[in-house]
N, C-alpha and C positions, 0 to 999 in steps of 0.2 A: 852408574856408578855406586858399586855394593859397599857396604860399610867395611873399613880394613879390619881384617882378622890378624895383623901381625903384633906381635906386642914382644917386651923384652924378656918380661916372666910369663910365664904362662901356665905355671902352677898357680891358681888362684888361692890356696891356702899360705904359700909361702910370700905370694903377693898382700896378702893382707896380713899377716903376721910382722913380715918384714918393714911394711909402712908405719903401722903401729909402732914396731920400736923407733922409728925416724922420726915418730912425734917428740921420743926423748931425747934426740939428739939436736935439735933444730931448737929447743926449746928446755935446758937444763933442770928447770923448776918444775919437769914434769917427769911420773915415772908410770912404770906399765906393769900391769898384772896379767902376764902374756896367757897363762892359764884361762881368765875368764875376759880377755880383750880388754881391759879396763884401761884408759890412760886417764891420771888421775894427779892433781896438785900434789907435791910431797908437803909435808907436814912442815911447817915454817913459825918458828918461836914468834916472831919477828910480829908480821899479821894475820899471826891465828890467835892471838892475845883476846881479841874480842869474839862474842858468840854470833858467828856470822850464818845467815840460811845457806846451805850450801846447793849451788845447783845441778842437776846431772839431767844430760840426755843421751841422745845414742839411737841406733836405730843399723838399717844394712850397708855395708859399706860399698863403696863405689861413688860416694856423695862426697869423697873428699875435697876440698878441705875441711869439711862437717863431717864428724862431730869433734874428731879428736885434737884437728889444733884450735878447736874454738877452746878448748882447756887453757887456762891461763889465768893471773890475776884481772877479776874485775871482770870475766865471763862465766866461762862453765867450770865449776870443780872437776868434774869427773864427766868422761865420756865411754860409753857400753859400743861395743863394734858386733854385728854379726856377721856371718859370710857375706858376701857380695850379692848385694839384693835383697838380704833375707836377714829376719828381723834375731836380735841378740834372743838367747832363751831367758827365761823370767829368774833361773839360777844366776845366769850373768849378774842381770840387773840387782838380785834382791845381794849378792856381795858386795856389789859396788855401794849400794844404799847402806848396808849395814856395817862394812868394813872399809871401805876406800875413800868416804868423806867425814865430815865431822856432824855430828847430828845432838850431839849434847842433849842424850834423852834422860829422863829421870828425873832432873832437876832443870826448874826454871830460872827464873831472876837473871838481872845484870844483861846491858846489851839488845840485843834484838830476840836472845832466847835460842838461837840456832832454827833448825829443824832443816826437811830439803824439800825441793821443789823440783820433782821431776817433768820435764818439759819432752812431750812426743808429739811426733807428726801422724796426721789421720790414716794410717793404714792397719788393716784387720790384725796382724800377726804383732803389730809395734803396741798397739793397744792394750792385747787381752795380756802379751808376756810380760809389759810394763807394769800394767794394769795387777797382775798376780803378784808381781814382786811389790809394790805399794802396797799389798793387803795384807801379804806377809810381815812386812816393817810396821805397819800399824799396828797389826797383831802384836808383835814385838814392843809395841810402845814407844817407836819413833815417829814424831810429829811430821809429817809427809805430806804433799801436798801433788796434785798432777793436774798438768794443763795441757791439753789436744789442741794442735795446730791444724788448722785447715784452712790453707789462704786461696787454693789454684782454684780460678774459675774456669778453666780450660774443661770441666765437665760440667754442665749446666744441673740445674735442681733435680729436673725431669730424670736425666739420665743417672743420676750420680743416688738418687732416692734417697733410702735413708742410710747410707755411709756416709754422704756428705760429701765434703769437697777435700782434696788429696793435702797434703802438706808439702809445702813443696821451699824455695828459697829466704820467704817473707820470714819462714822460723828464725834465721840468725838474727833479724830483728828481735824478736821475742828476747832470744838468748843475750844479747846487748844490753837491752832495756831491764831484762830482770838482773843480768851479774852486775850490773852499776849499780842498783838498788840494793842489793844485798852486800856489795863494796861498801854500800854510804850506812850498813848495820842496821837495816830496817826489818821490820819483823815478818817472820814467814808469811803470815795474812796478809800484808801490805805488798809481797813480793808476789804472793800468787795471783792478788786481787791485779795488780799493775801488767803483769804478765799475761794474763785473760784478757784485759780491755787490750793489749797491743794486737794481742791474737784476732778478736772481735774485729779491727780496725785494719785490716790487711787484707789485699788484693793482689793476685801475682795470677802470670799468666805465661807459658813459654813458647817456644816454636822449635821444631829442628828442621834440618835439612837430612835427615839419615839415623836412623838406627843406629845402637850401637851394639859392640861386641863385647861378651864378656870373656875373659881369658879364662881358657879350660873348656871352654864349651865348645859342641860342632855349631858350625860357621851355619846360621840359619835358612831356612828355603829363601830363594830369590824373591817370591812373589811379593813378598811385604816391604822388601824395598823400594824407596822414595825413586821415581823417576826424576831423571838429570833437571833441575829448575822449579821441582815440588817440595812443595814446604808442608809439614805436619803441624797444623795451628793447636796450641794445646796438649800438645804432648806430656805425657809424666815423664817422672825421674827416673823410672825403670824400662822406661820401652812402652810405655802405656799409652793407646791411641789418644787423642784429641777429640776435637771438634770438626775435623776435616783436612782435606790434603786440596791444596791449590797451586797452581804456577802463578806466583805474586811478585814481583819485585818488592824491594825493604820497605819502600812508604808508604806501599801499601797495605804489606804486611804489618808494619808497626801501628796504621790505623786500626788496622781488624782486631789488633790486640787491646788497644789501649779503649777499643769500644767496647771488648766482653766488659773490663774492668772498669767501665764509666758511665755507659750509656743505662739510664734510668729506666727507658723503656725495653729494656730485652728482660721480659720479666723473668725469663729460667736464668739470668745472670746477674741481677741486680743485688747482688749478697750486700752491698755495701753502699752508701752516701757518701761519697768522697765530699764533704762538706766543710774541711777545717780550712782555715786560712793559712794551716801551716802544713806544707805536703812533704813527706820523705821520698825520694824516689833511690831506687835500687836495680841496677842494670845487671845482671847473672849471668856469667859465662858458664856454659853448661858441660866445660872441659875442653871442645877441638875448634873453638872460635880464636884466630890469632888476636892477641891483644892488639894490634892496630884496627883491626875490622870490630872490636868490642869498640875501641874511642868511636869509631864510626857509627855505630849503630847507637850508642849513649848520646852524640848529638843529634842523632834524627826523634830520638824518643823525646826528648828536653825541648826541642822545636815546635812537634807537633803537640805536646803538652801546653805549652802557651799559646799557640796558633790557635787550635780547635777547642780545649778545655779550660782556657785563662788558668791554668795551675802553672803555678813557677816553684819548682822547691825550693824549702830552705834546706834541703842536704841533697846531695848526687853523689851517689856511692856507686861505682863502677869498677866491676872485677870479679874474680872467680869464687864464689862464696858457697855454693852449694851445685856440685857437677853431678852428669849422671856418666863415670868414667870418662871419655874422651867425646862424650855427645856435639856434634854438630850443629847447635843451637845456642837460643840465650832466653832469658826469662825476663820479666819486666815486675816486680813488686811496686805498688803504692802503700804508704803508711799512714794514715788518717789522723793525725795529731790530735788526740784529744785532753781535755784535763784529766791529772791522774787522782785528782780527791785525797791524795794523801798528802796535803800541805807543802805541794813542791817534792823531792824537783821536776821539772817539766819531762816530757820524754825526751825532746831533741837535746836537756840537759844530758840526759841521761845515755844520749850515744854519743855525743860529744866526749862522756869521764873515759880516762885512762883502760886501756886495758894491754894485758900483756900475753899476745896469743898469735902464734905468727897466722891462723886463718882471718885472723881481721886485720885492716891495715895498720898493724900499730908494731913498731918496732921493739924487740925484746932489746930489756936496758941494759948498758954496760954492767951496772951492779949485779946482776944476774949472773952475767957469765963468769963473772969475777969471785963469786961467790964459792964456786965448786961445793953446792949443796948435793948430798949424796944420803940425805933421808929418806926413808919410804915406810909405808903404813903396812902394818903386818896384819894377814887376815887372821878375824877374831874367829874363835872356834865352832865348829860349824853350825849350820841352821837347824838342827833337831834337836836343842835344848827339850827338857821334858816340860810340858807345860806345868804350870801351879795350878794344885787342887783349888775349886772355884765354890765346894760347898752346895754346889749343885747335884741331886742325887737321884740315882734311878737302883732299881734292881739289875744288878750286872748278869746274872743268869737268862732274865726274859730280856733284858736289851740284846745278849749277844744270839738268844735263838731268834729276835724276829728279824736280826739284822742279819741275819743265816738264811732264814725264810725267804725272806726280799733276793739276797743276793743270788740262792740258786733259781730264784726265779727268772731272774734275768738272764742266767746262764741257760735254763730250758728254752727261753724264745729268739736264742741266738739264730736258729734256722731263719724264722720269719724275719727278723730283725736285717739278718743279711740279705734275704730276697728281695724285701721291702728296698732296702738301701743300693741294691744292683740295679732297680727298675729307674729309682729318682738320685744315684749321689754316685760314691766310686766303690760301693759295696765292702767298705770296711766297718762300719757302723758298728755292727753286731759283735765281730770279733773283739772291737776297742772295748765294749761293754762286757763281754766275755772276760776279755783279760784283765781288765781293771776288778771286776766281782771275785775271781778266781785269788786274783791277788791278795783281794781285803779277806777271803776267806780263811787262806794260807796264815795272814796275821792273826787272825780274829783264833785260830787254832794253836800260836806257837804264843800266843798274850794272854796274862793272866790280866782280866778288866777291872777296875779298881772301884767301878760304879760310882765314880764322880764325870759325871756329864761330860765335861770340860776336857779333861782329863782324856778319856776314853774317845773321844772324836777328833782330837789334837792329833791320835795317835795313829787315824787312819790318814791323815792330810799327807803325810811322804810317801805311801804307799800307792794313792790317788795319782800325786804328780808325777813318779817315777813308773809309772805303767800304764799312765793313760797319754795319749799324744795326740797331736791335732786338735783342732778347735774345741770340739766338743770337751776333750781332757784339760785344756786350758779353763775354760767356762765351768767345769766341775773344779777345778782346783780352786779357780777364783769364790766359789761357791762355798766349799768347805772351808777355805782360810777364814772366810767372813763369818762364818758359821759359828767358828771356836769364838771370835771375838764379841758376836752378838750374844752367843751361850753365856759369857762371864760376864754380860752386862744384866743378866737377868734374876740376877738375888741366889741366895741358895734357900736349902729345902727340896723338897721332892718337884722332880721336872715333869709336870703335869701335860698334856696334850696343848692346852692352850701358851703354855712356857716355850714347847718346840715351836708352835706357830708363830708366837711372837718373833722366838730368833731367827726363823725361818724366815718371816717377811723382812726382816732386816737386811737378810742375807738377798732375797731378791733384791732388795731396792742397791744393795752393792753393785750388784750384778749387771744391775741396769747402767750403772754407770760405768761400764768398759763396753756392752754392747747394744747396740738398737734394735735388739729382737724384741720384742710384745708378743703377747697373746695375739692370733690373727697372720704371725709371718710364717707358720708352716714349721715350728723349731723345738726343742724341748722344753720350751719354755711353756707352751701349750699345753702342755700335763703338769709343768709345776706350778703355774700360778695356781688354776682350780684346785689342786690338793691345798695349797697353802690357805687360799682362800677359804676353802670348805672348812677347813680343820678352824682358823681362827674363829670361825661363825658358830662353829656347832662345838667344837672340842672331840669329834667322832672322829677316827683314822679310819675305819673300814669307809662311810661316807666320804670321805676326803681322796680316798685309793677308786672309788668309783666315778668321782668326779674326775680324777686325774685320765682315768679309763676313756670317760665321755669325751674329754678335752683331746687325747690322743687319736680317738676313733673320730673327733668333728674336724681334724687335720687332712683327711679324704677330700680330696678336689679344692683343695687351698693352694693357690698360687702360693711359691717361695718367695719371699724378697731378701733373703738372706741365705747366706752357706752353700755349698755344693750345687743342691738342688738348682739355684738360680740359672747356673752354667749349662743344665743338660736338659737336653730339648726333648721333644716328643710330650706324651699325656698322659705317662704313666703316672704322675701326681693327681689325674683324678682317680685312680683304681688302690692306691695304696695309704695307709699313715704314713706320716714322717716317721720312720724308724727310730730315733732318737725321743722322739715323745714317746712313743711305743715301746720302747724299752725302757724308757723312764717309770711309765707308767704300771710296766711289768713291776717294777721293784717295790712300787707303793701298793699293789694289790699283794704282792709276797708275804709285806709284813704283816699283812692281816690274815692269811692263810688262803687268800682266795688264789685263783689261778686265771692267768689270760687265755679265753679261747677265742676263734675267730671273730665271733660277732658280739662277746660279752665276758662273762668272766662266770667262772663256778667255787663252792666250795673243794677245797682239798681233802 
């Protein structure tokens, strides 16, 4: 039985855009920023009087009713949508944070003080793009916190490695709890803390009888299809494989799923000891199970929890919350209810609080229909406002000539970087670095530098964001946004190598919040960290550049645990360094007038 490739709407762009508009048709309190695919709550004098924390989430489309239909009073304030199963861009998210929700920055006092909580599921693209937007908003003075939810135990520790657990249906409970707490007027710190606590106390696992078909895509080859009666246990919400496939009836299937969540003897999967006397159960339809069948599944789950695990949930939620298009499957989520330590309310009270969101089982009120509210939020002028001078100074001519030398060095090593990346990656790393370097050189040739370090570095950020794509582009953009912020905290006067080192170290810390990459993982971090550490210790830029080159050379023979190289087979990694690390080291060497050569460096 192959997955059905029949759809009423076969154009994926039209499908996503029209579905987002539908969110405003079924809940008149919502508005749509169609250009940025942001569904948000219309401003409303009556309930926007207090300074409330705004909750913002999002991700790829195809998981409806998450996230657009979770926007509404008591839940999300905005949701940002990507295309089907793809993360929205950092720019979409930035607009949402800075222009589509209240954040009351630049003035505290009164009520909870506002701010924005961004919640995101643990997928690389989402974490990086939302992370980049969060760093930009922070740099612009918006109080913002980010919580990453990874509740799926379908893939164990061994296989998930550093990337960690995927985010699935349990995320919706985090939104409901955080949204209710924000609606009660609590502070950003409290709302973020309770959201994290909820995320840490969630376990979920899914199962599916079939992979799903994405409208507008060619039908996948049939060898991947599941045989009749065969179930994929632990399947992700984008067709990702789980822990295995087998022919199994519902009672045995539910037994296996509950064991993956609850068996403390399974070291690979015992992510959470469900030990509370209050447990919330969510049974979620992945999109293609009939309502009748979901009822039968829910009854089986509740029976087994009582019989085999002596768990009697205090709340049972059953329905369609987080789908995988029309996925013929379901997921089970357990929330271990723990004390929130904020002097009440409890997590269960927060789940019970009213919410007016069509994706949460709560009706839209009569009053909302009759108000015919037509207010919208308008965009604030672009994100490229000029950075304010910081008083941290450098000689503009020297700054330009060193930067140009570093960039030319990157361009000169493009053939080597491309060769390395053809062996261990998808061959685009060198071109990506060269494109970024050329764009910055062009910017430098057209811009008069001010000698204010913060202003001049801030000017480079949009160039990097607009010309470097892919994962490494996002990493550079996060790093540079953070660097602007870090330099601003260094005080005024002349920028010494130690000043730069302190700021660079802060940016490394910021970057580490959005990527698990650390030295030894065969990424550009292997060149970055030695440069920063050596610079901090000695203040010697040349010594730091040489340390970066040694770090890059040291990636030869190193197994990749992140990045494209994880998926590329063969033994090429034994022969060549990591292309990203080599490219970055070449930039550092160029800054100091050294030129990288095959097994070392030479003075130009």
